[in-house]
N, C-alpha and C positions, 0 to 999 in steps of 0.2 A: 713188089709193087713200084711202079715208076713214080717219080716226084709229082708229075702232073695228076696222075690218078689219086695219089695220096692227098694232094692239095684239094682236089674236088671233093673227095670223101670227107675230109676234115671240114670243109665249108658246109657241106650238108649236115654234118654232125653238130657243128656249132650253131647252125640255124635252128635245128631241132631242139637243141638245148635252150636257146633263147625262147622258143615257143613254150617249152616246158616250164621255164622260169616264170613267164607271164601267167600261164595257167595256175601255177603253184601260188603265185603272189596274190591271186584273187581269193585264195582260201585263208589267208591270214586275217586275224580279227580287225575290226574297225576302230581300235583304240588309237589314241594319239601316238603312242610308242610304236605300235605295230605298223602304223602308216609310214612312219619314218623308216623303219626297217624295210617295209615293202618297197618304198621308193628306192632306197639304196640297193637292195637286192635286184630289183628290176633293171636299174641302170647298169650295174656291174655285170649281171648275167647276160644281158642282151648286147653289151659292148664287146664281149669276147668275139662273137661271130662277125660283128661289123668291122672290128679292127683286123681280124684275120683276112676278111675279104679285101680290105684296103692293103694289107701286107702283100697279098698276092698280086696286086696291081701297083706295087711300089716302083719308084723311079731308080732306086739304087739298092745295093746290098745293105748299106748303112740304114736307109729308110726302112727296108724290110726288117732288119734286126730291131730297130726302134719299135716298130709296130708289133712285132712278136713279143717284145718285152712288155708292151702295154697289155697284150692278150694274157700274158703270164700274171701280171699284176691284177687284172680284172678277174681272172679265175680264182686267184687267192682271196680277193675281197669277197667274191661270191661265196666261197667256202665259209668265210668268216660269218657272213650274214645268215647263211644256212645253219651254222652251228648255234648262233644266237636263237634262231627260230626253234631249233630242236630243244635247246635248254629251256626255252620259255614254254614249250609244249603248245605252240601256236597253230599247228596243223597236224595232219596224220603223220606219225613218226616214220612209218615205212616209206612214204613218198619223200619226205624231207631227207631221210638217210640215203635213199636211192639217188636223189638229185645231188646230194653232197658227194657221193661216190663218183658220179659223173664229173662233177666240178673238179675233184681231185685228180681224176684221170686226165682231164683237159689241162690242168695245171702241170702235170708231169710231162705231157706231150709238148707243151709250149716251153717248158724249162729245158727239155732235151733239145728242141729245135734251136733255142737261143744259145745253148752251150756248144752246139755243133757248128755254129756259124763263125768262121774265122775271118776277121776283118783286118 
């Protein structure tokens, strides 16, 4: 697969992930604590795709790498909030675990992209 094709597919995947996160966040309870987690989860989970789109329109390799590192960080944070939600049993476990798996896969992809960039 060419880089351009890979980039486009990853943009589509991260956008779909953002939508999934938004839908999942609506299933969390309306407690004060869950609202805090919902906000953090939604911010981190939707930021992955937004930052990746920006990375693909970066002005330099250094700018691209910086934005990829942000994607990596946001994917890691998303996984953290999903783990909290699983441990708290705040939503359907299968959906949370499936979303956590996708978050970890995205984290692995962005970690790999970041490591393969030589500046």
